[in-house]
C-alpha positions as CSV (number, residue, x, y, z in Angstrom):
1,M,-18.2,29.5,-13.0
2,T,-22.1,28.5,-12.6
3,D,-24.1,30.0,-11.5
4,T,-26.1,27.7,-9.4
5,S,-28.0,30.0,-7.7
6,D,-27.6,33.9,-6.7
7,N,-24.0,34.3,-6.0
8,L,-23.3,30.6,-6.0
9,Q,-20.1,29.8,-8.1
10,T,-19.2,26.5,-8.2
11,Y,-15.6,25.0,-9.6
12,L,-14.7,21.9,-9.9
13,V,-11.2,21.1,-8.2
14,G,-8.2,18.7,-7.7
15,G,-7.6,15.3,-9.1
16,A,-10.8,15.7,-11.5
17,V,-9.0,18.4,-13.1
18,R,-5.4,17.2,-12.9
19,D,-6.4,13.5,-13.8
20,R,-8.6,15.1,-17.2
21,L,-5.0,17.1,-17.9
22,L,-3.1,13.9,-17.9
23,D,-5.9,11.9,-19.7
24,Y,-5.9,9.4,-16.4
25,P,-8.9,7.9,-15.5
26,F,-10.7,9.4,-12.5
27,T,-14.3,8.9,-11.1
28,E,-14.8,11.2,-8.3
29,K,-15.3,14.8,-8.4
30,D,-15.0,17.4,-6.0
31,W,-16.5,20.8,-6.1
32,V,-15.4,23.9,-4.4
33,V,-18.3,26.6,-4.0
34,I,-17.5,30.0,-3.9
35,G,-19.8,33.0,-2.5
36,A,-21.9,30.5,0.0
37,T,-22.8,30.1,3.4
38,P,-23.8,26.8,4.9
39,A,-27.4,27.9,5.7
40,R,-27.6,28.9,1.9
41,M,-26.2,25.5,0.7
42,T,-28.9,23.8,2.6
43,E,-31.5,25.7,1.7
44,M,-30.4,24.1,-1.6
45,G,-30.6,21.5,-0.7
46,F,-27.5,19.8,-0.2
47,T,-26.4,17.5,2.9
48,P,-24.0,18.7,5.4
49,V,-21.3,15.8,5.8
50,G,-18.1,17.5,7.0
51,K,-17.2,17.4,10.4
52,D,-14.3,20.0,10.6
53,F,-15.3,22.1,8.1
54,P,-18.5,22.9,5.6
55,V,-18.4,20.1,3.1
56,F,-22.0,19.4,1.7
57,L,-23.3,16.6,-0.8
58,H,-25.5,17.6,-4.0
59,P,-28.8,16.6,-3.6
60,H,-28.7,15.0,-6.8
61,T,-25.2,13.8,-8.0
62,K,-24.2,13.1,-4.3
63,E,-20.7,14.6,-5.0
64,E,-19.0,16.7,-2.6
65,Y,-19.1,20.4,-2.6
66,A,-16.9,22.3,-0.1
67,L,-17.1,26.0,0.8
68,A,-13.9,27.7,0.0
69,R,-11.7,28.1,2.8
70,T,-8.8,29.0,4.3
71,E,-6.6,27.4,7.3
72,R,-4.2,28.0,10.4
73,K,-1.9,26.0,12.2
74,T,-3.2,25.8,15.6
75,A,-1.0,22.5,16.4
76,P,1.2,19.8,15.6
77,G,-0.1,17.0,13.3
78,Y,-2.9,17.0,10.9
79,A,-5.6,17.7,12.9
80,G,-3.7,21.1,14.2
81,F,-6.0,23.8,12.2
82,S,-8.6,26.2,12.3
83,F,-10.4,26.6,9.3
84,Y,-12.1,29.8,8.2
85,C,-15.1,29.8,5.3
86,S,-17.0,32.8,4.3
87,P,-18.3,34.3,1.0
88,E,-15.5,36.5,1.3
89,V,-12.9,33.7,0.6
90,T,-11.6,33.4,-3.0
91,L,-11.1,31.1,-5.5
92,E,-7.0,31.8,-5.6
93,E,-7.2,31.7,-1.7
94,D,-8.9,28.3,-1.5
95,L,-6.5,26.7,-4.1
96,R,-3.2,28.0,-2.1
97,R,-3.9,26.0,0.8
98,R,-3.4,22.9,-1.3
99,D,-0.7,20.4,-1.2
100,L,0.7,20.1,-5.0
101,T,0.2,22.5,-7.7
102,I,-1.4,20.1,-10.0
103,N,-3.9,19.6,-7.2
104,A,-4.6,23.1,-7.1
105,I,-6.3,23.8,-10.6
106,A,-9.7,24.5,-10.9
107,E,-12.0,24.3,-13.9
108,S,-14.9,26.4,-14.7
109,S,-18.1,25.2,-16.3
110,T,-17.0,26.8,-19.6
111,G,-13.7,24.3,-19.4
112,E,-11.6,27.5,-18.3
113,L,-8.4,26.7,-16.1
114,I,-8.0,28.7,-13.3
115,D,-4.4,27.9,-12.4
116,P,-2.7,30.8,-10.2
117,Y,0.1,28.5,-9.1
118,G,1.6,26.5,-12.2
119,G,-0.4,23.2,-11.8
120,A,-0.5,22.6,-15.5
121,R,3.0,23.8,-16.0
122,D,4.3,21.5,-13.8
123,I,2.1,18.5,-15.5
124,Q,3.5,19.5,-18.3
125,H,7.1,19.0,-17.0
126,K,6.3,15.9,-14.6
127,T,6.8,17.4,-11.8
128,L,5.5,16.9,-8.2
129,R,6.0,20.4,-6.5
130,H,4.6,21.9,-3.3
131,V,1.9,25.3,-3.4
132,S,3.5,27.0,-0.8
133,E,5.1,27.0,2.5
134,A,2.4,25.9,4.4
135,F,2.7,22.9,2.7
136,T,5.1,22.0,6.0
137,E,1.9,22.4,8.3
138,D,0.4,19.0,7.8
139,P,2.9,15.8,8.1
140,V,0.4,13.9,5.8
141,R,1.4,15.7,2.8
142,I,4.6,13.5,3.1
143,L,2.4,10.7,2.8
144,R,0.6,12.0,-0.5
145,V,3.8,13.1,-2.3
146,A,4.8,10.1,-2.1
147,R,2.0,8.5,-3.2
148,F,1.5,10.7,-5.9
149,A,4.7,9.9,-7.0
150,A,4.1,6.2,-7.1
151,R,0.6,6.9,-8.8
152,Y,2.4,8.8,-11.6
153,H,6.1,7.2,-11.8
154,H,5.2,5.1,-15.2
155,L,4.4,8.7,-16.5
156,G,7.7,10.1,-15.5
157,F,6.7,12.2,-12.3
158,T,9.4,13.2,-10.1
159,I,9.7,15.4,-7.1
160,A,10.7,18.7,-7.6
161,A,14.0,19.2,-5.9
162,E,12.6,22.0,-3.6
163,T,9.7,19.9,-2.5
164,L,11.8,16.7,-1.4
165,S,14.2,19.4,0.3
166,L,11.1,20.3,2.5
167,I,10.0,17.2,3.5
168,K,13.3,16.2,4.4
169,Q,13.1,19.6,7.0
170,M,9.9,18.4,8.0
171,V,10.9,14.9,9.1
172,T,13.9,16.7,10.5
173,S,12.1,19.0,12.5
174,G,9.7,16.2,14.1
175,E,6.5,17.2,11.9
176,A,6.7,13.4,10.9
177,D,6.4,12.2,14.6
178,H,2.7,13.4,14.6
179,L,1.3,11.4,11.9
180,V,-1.5,8.7,13.2
181,A,-1.2,5.4,12.5
182,E,-4.9,5.6,10.3
183,R,-3.6,7.7,8.2
184,V,-0.6,6.2,7.7
185,W,-2.2,3.1,6.4
186,K,-4.9,4.6,4.6
187,E,-1.9,6.4,2.2
188,F,0.0,3.3,2.5
189,D,-2.8,1.6,1.3
190,R,-3.7,3.6,-1.2
191,A,-0.4,3.4,-2.6
192,L,0.0,-0.2,-2.7
193,R,-2.6,-0.5,-5.4
194,E,-1.1,1.7,-8.0
195,R,1.4,0.3,-10.2
196,H,4.8,1.3,-8.5
197,P,3.9,0.9,-4.5
198,E,7.6,0.6,-4.5
199,V,8.5,3.9,-5.3
200,F,6.0,5.3,-2.1
201,I,8.5,3.0,0.5
202,A,11.4,4.8,-1.7
203,T,10.7,8.0,-1.2
204,L,9.6,7.8,2.5
205,Q,13.2,6.0,2.6
206,Q,14.9,8.8,0.7
207,C,13.4,11.5,2.9
208,G,14.0,9.8,6.0
209,A,9.9,9.2,6.9
210,L,10.4,5.6,6.7
211,A,12.1,5.2,9.8
212,V,9.3,7.3,11.7
213,V,6.0,5.9,9.8
214,M,7.6,1.7,9.5
215,P,10.9,1.5,11.4
216,E,10.9,-2.1,11.1
217,L,10.7,-2.0,7.4
218,A,13.6,1.0,7.5
219,A,16.0,-1.7,9.3
220,L,16.4,-3.7,6.0
221,F,18.2,-0.6,4.1
222,G,22.2,-1.1,4.3
223,V,21.6,-4.8,5.5
224,P,23.9,-6.8,3.1
225,Q,23.1,-10.6,2.0
226,P,24.8,-13.4,0.2
227,P,25.9,-12.0,-3.2
228,Q,25.5,-15.2,-4.8
229,H,21.8,-15.4,-4.1
230,H,21.4,-11.6,-3.9
231,P,22.9,-9.6,-6.6
232,E,21.5,-6.4,-5.1
233,I,22.7,-7.5,-2.1
234,D,21.1,-4.4,0.4
235,T,17.7,-6.1,1.6
236,G,15.8,-2.9,1.7
237,L,16.6,-2.8,-2.1
238,H,15.8,-6.6,-2.5
239,S,12.2,-6.1,-0.5
240,L,11.4,-2.9,-3.3
241,L,12.3,-5.4,-6.2
242,V,10.3,-8.2,-4.4
243,L,7.4,-5.7,-4.1
244,Q,8.0,-4.7,-7.9
245,Q,7.4,-8.8,-9.3
246,A,4.4,-8.9,-6.7
247,C,2.6,-6.2,-8.6
248,L,3.4,-7.8,-11.8
249,L,1.8,-11.1,-10.6
250,S,-1.3,-9.7,-8.5
251,N,-3.4,-7.0,-8.1
252,D,-4.3,-8.2,-4.4
253,T,-3.1,-5.8,-1.6
254,P,-2.3,-8.7,0.8
255,V,0.1,-10.0,-2.0
256,R,2.0,-7.1,-2.1
257,F,1.8,-6.0,1.6
258,A,3.4,-9.5,2.1
259,A,5.8,-9.4,-0.3
260,L,7.1,-5.7,1.4
261,M,7.2,-7.5,4.5
262,H,8.6,-10.7,4.1
263,D,12.3,-10.8,5.5
264,L,12.0,-8.1,8.4
265,G,13.7,-10.3,10.3
266,K,17.1,-10.0,8.3
267,G,16.5,-6.5,9.8
268,L,17.2,-8.2,13.6
269,T,20.2,-9.9,12.6
270,P,23.3,-9.5,14.3
271,R,26.0,-7.1,12.5
272,E,28.5,-9.9,13.5
273,Q,26.1,-12.6,11.4
274,W,26.2,-10.7,7.9
275,P,25.5,-11.4,5.4
276,R,23.5,-14.5,6.4
277,H,20.5,-14.4,7.9
278,I,19.7,-17.8,9.8
279,G,16.3,-18.2,11.3
280,H,15.0,-14.8,10.1
281,E,11.9,-16.4,9.2
282,H,10.9,-16.4,12.6
283,T,12.8,-13.5,13.7
284,G,10.5,-11.4,11.3
285,L,7.2,-12.5,12.9
286,K,7.5,-10.1,15.9
287,P,8.4,-7.1,14.1
288,I,5.3,-7.7,11.2
289,K,2.9,-8.1,14.5
290,Q,4.2,-5.2,15.7
291,L,3.9,-3.0,12.3
292,C,0.7,-4.0,12.0
293,Q,-1.0,-3.8,15.1
294,R,0.2,-0.2,15.4
295,L,-1.2,0.6,11.8
296,A,-4.0,-1.5,12.2
297,V,-3.4,-3.3,9.1
298,P,-6.5,-5.3,8.1
299,N,-6.1,-9.5,8.9
300,D,-5.9,-10.7,6.0
301,C,-2.9,-8.6,5.1
302,R,-1.4,-9.3,8.0
303,D,-2.2,-13.0,8.3
304,L,-0.7,-13.8,4.6
305,A,2.2,-11.7,5.6
306,L,3.0,-13.8,8.9
307,M,2.6,-16.7,6.4
308,A,4.7,-15.6,4.0
309,A,7.9,-14.5,6.4
310,E,7.7,-18.1,8.2
311,F,7.3,-20.5,5.6
312,H,8.8,-18.6,2.0
313,T,12.1,-20.6,2.4
314,H,9.9,-24.0,2.7
315,C,8.2,-23.1,-0.7
316,H,12.0,-22.4,-2.4
317,R,12.9,-25.7,-1.5
318,A,9.8,-27.3,-1.9
319,F,11.3,-30.1,-4.4
320,E,13.8,-31.0,-0.8
321,L,11.2,-31.1,1.3
322,K,9.9,-34.9,2.7
323,P,6.3,-36.0,2.4
324,S,5.7,-35.3,5.8
325,T,7.0,-32.0,5.9
326,L,4.6,-31.1,2.7
327,L,1.9,-32.7,5.1
328,K,2.9,-30.1,8.0
329,L,3.0,-27.3,5.6
330,F,-0.1,-27.2,4.6
331,K,-1.3,-28.2,8.2
332,Q,0.7,-25.1,9.4
333,T,-0.7,-22.7,6.8
334,D,-4.6,-23.8,6.8
335,A,-4.0,-24.8,3.0
336,Y,-7.2,-27.1,3.3
337,R,-9.7,-24.5,4.4
338,K,-8.1,-21.6,3.0
339,P,-6.9,-22.8,-0.4
340,E,-7.2,-19.0,-1.9
341,R,-4.8,-17.5,0.9
342,F,-2.3,-20.4,0.0
343,K,-2.1,-19.3,-4.1
344,Q,-1.9,-15.9,-3.0
345,F,0.8,-17.4,-0.3
346,L,2.5,-18.9,-3.4
347,L,2.4,-15.5,-5.2
348,V,4.5,-14.1,-2.9
349,C,7.2,-17.2,-2.7
350,Q,7.6,-16.4,-6.6
351,A,7.5,-12.7,-6.5
352,D,10.6,-13.2,-3.7
353,S,12.8,-15.3,-5.7
354,Q,12.0,-13.2,-9.2
355,G,13.0,-10.1,-7.0
356,R,16.3,-10.3,-7.2
357,T,18.6,-8.8,-9.8
358,G,18.9,-10.9,-13.0
359,F,16.3,-13.4,-11.5
360,E,13.1,-11.4,-12.8
361,N,12.6,-13.7,-15.5
362,R,13.6,-16.7,-13.9
363,E,10.8,-19.7,-14.0
364,Y,9.5,-20.6,-10.4
365,P,8.3,-24.5,-10.8
366,Q,8.1,-24.7,-6.6
367,S,4.8,-23.0,-7.2
368,H,2.8,-25.4,-9.2
369,Y,4.6,-28.5,-7.6
370,L,3.2,-27.2,-4.0
371,A,-0.1,-26.2,-6.0
372,Q,-0.4,-29.8,-7.3
373,A,0.7,-31.5,-4.2
374,L,-1.8,-29.6,-2.0
375,Q,-4.6,-31.0,-4.7
376,T,-3.4,-34.8,-4.3
377,A,-3.5,-34.3,-0.8
378,K,-6.8,-32.8,-0.8
379,N,-7.9,-36.3,-2.7
380,V,-8.9,-38.3,0.5
381,N,-11.9,-40.4,0.3
382,V,-13.4,-39.4,3.6
383,K,-16.6,-40.6,3.2
384,A,-15.0,-44.3,2.7
385,L,-13.1,-43.4,6.3
386,V,-16.3,-42.8,7.7
387,N,-17.9,-45.9,6.5
388,Q,-15.0,-47.8,7.9
389,G,-16.2,-46.9,11.4
390,F,-13.3,-43.9,11.7
391,K,-14.7,-40.9,14.2
392,G,-13.4,-38.2,16.1
393,A,-9.9,-38.2,16.7
394,E,-9.2,-41.4,15.0
395,L,-10.8,-39.9,11.5
396,G,-8.4,-37.1,11.8
397,E,-5.7,-39.2,12.2
398,A,-6.6,-41.7,9.6
399,I,-6.9,-38.6,7.0
400,E,-4.0,-37.4,7.9
401,Q,-2.1,-41.3,7.3
402,E,-4.2,-41.4,4.1
403,R,-3.0,-37.7,3.0
404,L,0.5,-38.7,3.5
405,G,0.6,-41.8,1.9
406,L,-0.7,-39.7,-1.2
407,L,2.2,-37.6,-0.6
408,Q,4.5,-40.4,-0.8
409,Q,3.3,-41.5,-3.8
410,F,3.2,-37.6,-5.8
411,K,6.8,-37.2,-4.5
412,Q,8.1,-41.0,-6.1
413,E,6.2,-39.5,-9.3
414,H,7.8,-36.5,-9.0
415,T,11.6,-37.7,-8.1
416,Q,11.9,-40.5,-10.9
């Protein structure tokens, strides 16, 4: 407890306390203020920033200080709350409205923990547990629990059985239907940056929420693939394995997102055609566009996902492709102008190949082959063609012919 002035008392709360107890890195600090009013905070130089309830920025550190509050459910969805802030609201009352016990711990200036709901015990037992029945009032908490499950998976954390049961009830009752796209992507994006984002998806699938927020992805679970190529058989499981591999290969969010989305077309294959999925590369483009538009997914994630869906089998069959097909692939993927994105595409394809049970450590030489082929095709002496008198459309055609010749030579050298 710090007496900043008169009866103003501040406590460190939330993630900073939780992650300090876990010896986990953190950067942001959030504070709760007991016994204050908005007017008093302003008098002391704090800047108000909260829209729905009083949150202030410290005049020097710029860290967030929120007045202690209670809340009452007034309508469906995460925005359907009324908040009550008063100097009489206690720290315990403020902590009680939080989602998980591990997030409902406060720390005084002397290092004393105020932990009325057993958060430190749950950290010790590696358990994600809801604080109270009020958990069910905010559907965003479904996503947050899934994200925390992903965040701390490598530490051995699991969701308490009663909390998972509560989440399933929220989905069944329709509370998850009120999740808005902006919040879904915000939590999804943050989960994709964790070590094990596949746990985020698996958790949503387990509780039934994936079918609500990402039905295009949920449709993959239970869809079989040929066992000789996919020992894991289930397409949904394959997508999670691919995401796992993508995380080992890259920290880029677009790579991880595209890895997860690359097979959405298989969710639309008619049942009578199972376990084959002919044409799934093109079939998958529409559901990717739908999902990205609905969740307002950033363009770099969307564009790489579409590229990976349409052309990943080209990459797998790289050694079989004719020079003219290589030329067409580079043009369709805009590889000359966006070589970094093409590198990301190759990583997604490698993750797809290795994201199969028993294939995790298998080499993927196709990636290096296509990277070399692209570099070869870029070695056209454009200046020499211009000096020969080519210009406009004729110059473009001459460049393509030069590239084709280089790729024909490249193909011969690599098939001898």
